[in-house]
N, C-alpha and C positions, 0 to 999 in steps of 0.2 A: 499088635500095638507096639510102638517103639518104646525104648527104655525111658526116654525123657517124657513121653506121654503118660506112661504108668506112674512115673514119679510125680508129675503135675497133678494127675487125678488123685493119687494117694494123699498128697498134701492138702488138696481141696477137701477131701473127705475128712481128714483130721481136723481141719479148721471148722468144718460144719459140725463135727461132734463136739468140739469145744464150745461153739456158739450155743448148741442145744443144751449142753450141760449147764452153762451159765444161765440159760433161760429157765431151766428146772429150778435152780436156786432162787431165781427171781419169782417164779410161780409160788414156791413154798414160802418165801418171805411175805408175799402178798396175801396168800390164802391161809397160812398157818399150817394146814395139813392138806394133802391131796393123794389120791390113789394113782396107780400106774395108768389106769384107763383115762382118768381125768387129765393127767399130764400128757398122755399121747394125743388126746383130743385137742388140747390147747396148742401143742407143738405141731399138730397136723402130721403125725408120723405113726407108723405101725406100733402096736402095743409092745411087740418084741424089742423094737428099737428103744422105746422109752424104758423098758425093763432093764435093758443092757446099760443104758446111761445111768439110771438110778443105782444099779449095782456097783458101777465104778465109783460113783459119789459116796455110796455107803462104805465101800472099802477104805476110802480116805476119811471116813467119819464126818463127812460134810453133810450127810443126811442120815437119818435113822428111822427105823420103822416103828410105828405105833402098833404094837403087837395085837391089841384087842380089835382094832378095826382094819388092819392091813394097809393103813395109809402111811405116808411118810411126812416127816417134818425136818427142819434144819437140825443138824447134829452139832455136837460140841467141837468138832473140827473147825467150824465157823468161829466159835468163841476164841479158839487158839489163834487163828489168823487175825481176828480183830484185836486180840490182846497184844500181838506182836506189833501191829500198826499203832495202837494206842501207846505202847511202851516207847516207841520211837518219838511220838509226838510229845510225850511227857518227859522224855529223857533229860532234856536241858534243865527243866524246872526241878525235877527230882534229884538231879546230881549236884546242884549248886551248893547245898549245905555241906555235903561230903567234900567237895572240892575245896571249899573255903577252909574247912577244918584241916585237911591234909596240907594245904598250902601254908597255913600258919604253923603246923607242926613240923613240916619238913623244910620250911623256908625256901621252897623252890616253886617253879611254875607247874600247875596241875591242869591237865586238859582231858576232855572227853572227845573221842573221835568215832565217826561211823564211816562205812564204805560209801563212796559216791563216785560213780563212773570209773571204777577200777582203782581208786586211790583213797587214802584216808583223809577225811575232812573233819576238822575240828569244829565242834558246835558249842563248846563251853571252855572257858579259860579263867583261871584265878592265879594271880601272882603272889608269890611268897615275898616276905619282907626283904630277903637277901637276893632277890632276882637281880641279875646284873643289868639287863635291859628290859624295857617294857615292850617287847616285841609282840604284836598282836597276831596270834595264829588262828583266830576264829574265822571260819570260812575258807581258810587256806587248805589246798589239797597237797598232800605229801605222799611220796612213793611208799607202797606197802612194804617192800623188801628192805627199806633203809631206815625205818622208824620202828620204835617199840610197839606203838599202837597198831601200825600196819602189820607187824608180825603176828600180833594177837588175832587180828581180823583175818589174816591169811591162814593161820593155824587151824581155825575153825570154819573156814570157807568151804563151800561145796567143791567137789572135784573139778568141775568145769571152770569155776572162777579161779581156783588155785592154779590150774594148768595155764590159764590165760595170763595170770600175773607172773608166773615163772618163765614165760616164753621170752621175755626181754628184761634183763636186769642191768640197767645202766649204773655206772659207778659215779658217786658223788664225792667220795673221798677215797684215799688209799685203803680204808677199812671197810668199805661197802661190800656186802656179800654179793658177788656176781657169779659164783659157781652154783648152778642149779641144784646139784646133788648135795652140796654142803648146806645150802639153805634149806632144802627139804629135810635134812637130818636135824637142823636146828629147830625147824617147826615142829618136828616130832617131840623134841625135848621140851619145847614150849608147852605142848599139850600135856606132857607127863608131869611137869612141875607146876603148871598153872600160871606162869608169868613169862614175859619176854623182856629183852633188854637190847640196847644198842650201845656201842662204844665208838663214838665219833664216826658214825656211818653215814649220816646225812650232812652234818657239818663238822668240820674240825673244831674240837673244843667243846662239843655238845654231847652229853650222855643222857640216857633215859631208861625208865623201867615202866612196864605197863601190865595190866591184868584185864581179864575179860568181864564184860557186863552182859548178863543174860536176860532174855525176855521171859515172860510167864511160862512159855513152852520149853524153856531150856536152851533155846538157840542163842548163840553169841551175837548180839546186835551192835555192840560198841566196845570201846576199850578206854579204860581209865589210865592215864599216864602221868608221870612226874618227870620233868627234865631240868637239867642244870649244867653248869660248867663242869668240864671233865676234872678240873683240879679239885673240885669240891665233891662231886658225885663220882667217886672212884669205884671200879668194879668190885672191890672188896666189901663195899657197903651195900651192894645190891640185895643180898638176901634179907637184910634188916629192912631196907626200903620196900622190898617186894612184899614182905609180911604186912606192912601197913597199907600198901596199894591193893593187895588182894582183899584185905578186910574191907577197904573202902568200896571196891568194886562189888563185893558181895552185898554190902549194905544198899548200894544203888539198885542192884538186881532185885533185892527184896522190895524196895520202894516201888519198882515198876511191875511187881507181881510174881517174881520167881520165888518159889517156896522150897527150892532144893531138889535134888535128884528124885525122880519118881521111883 
């Protein structure tokens, strides 16, 4: 068998396994509980195949065994996945009060952003009374490496997503981070201190500070940021601003189900 044929057959086998694993979850969702023999019969596969698939799902806590009867049911891993989805759906609603309070307190524009197609997309915005312009950022995609929210989302992104984002770093101003190694070092600092910042990196005259928002399972699903003119939001003020933004992000995280480190 040629190498490309082996590769094709292997990929097809993996897809089939994924299909069957999803089918098992559907079976348990419908039945509530089912044994390996029942699962094998419904999938029309050998019992050993069903046992292997159930074992993989159990390792990810997507299914769990009912010890008394030797049957399986959906596990709490499903709850975590559902919680993450629900958190994103509720994020805009749950973040509004915090954004309004921070915008009033800091007199600057406050945003919440999520990752969308490899960029940071703003889903919530509240203007402070001192905002210079009423620019609407909602729905706007901005580069991850040149925004404070983007740096937050990059800092806690998966390895593959981070590598993809770091592959190309276009400059938007003379201050934009375009050196891959230096940006990677900055992202490490972001994870250590818990907040990110930009100094005129997306637009000349615009500065920003951001902090992570976490889902119930602890994953970073969004970033809370405040932005304002560079003459008013000077880097020397970042630590004080960050303290308020971090506290606001933690409050939003709590609102969407995050109860702190396990």
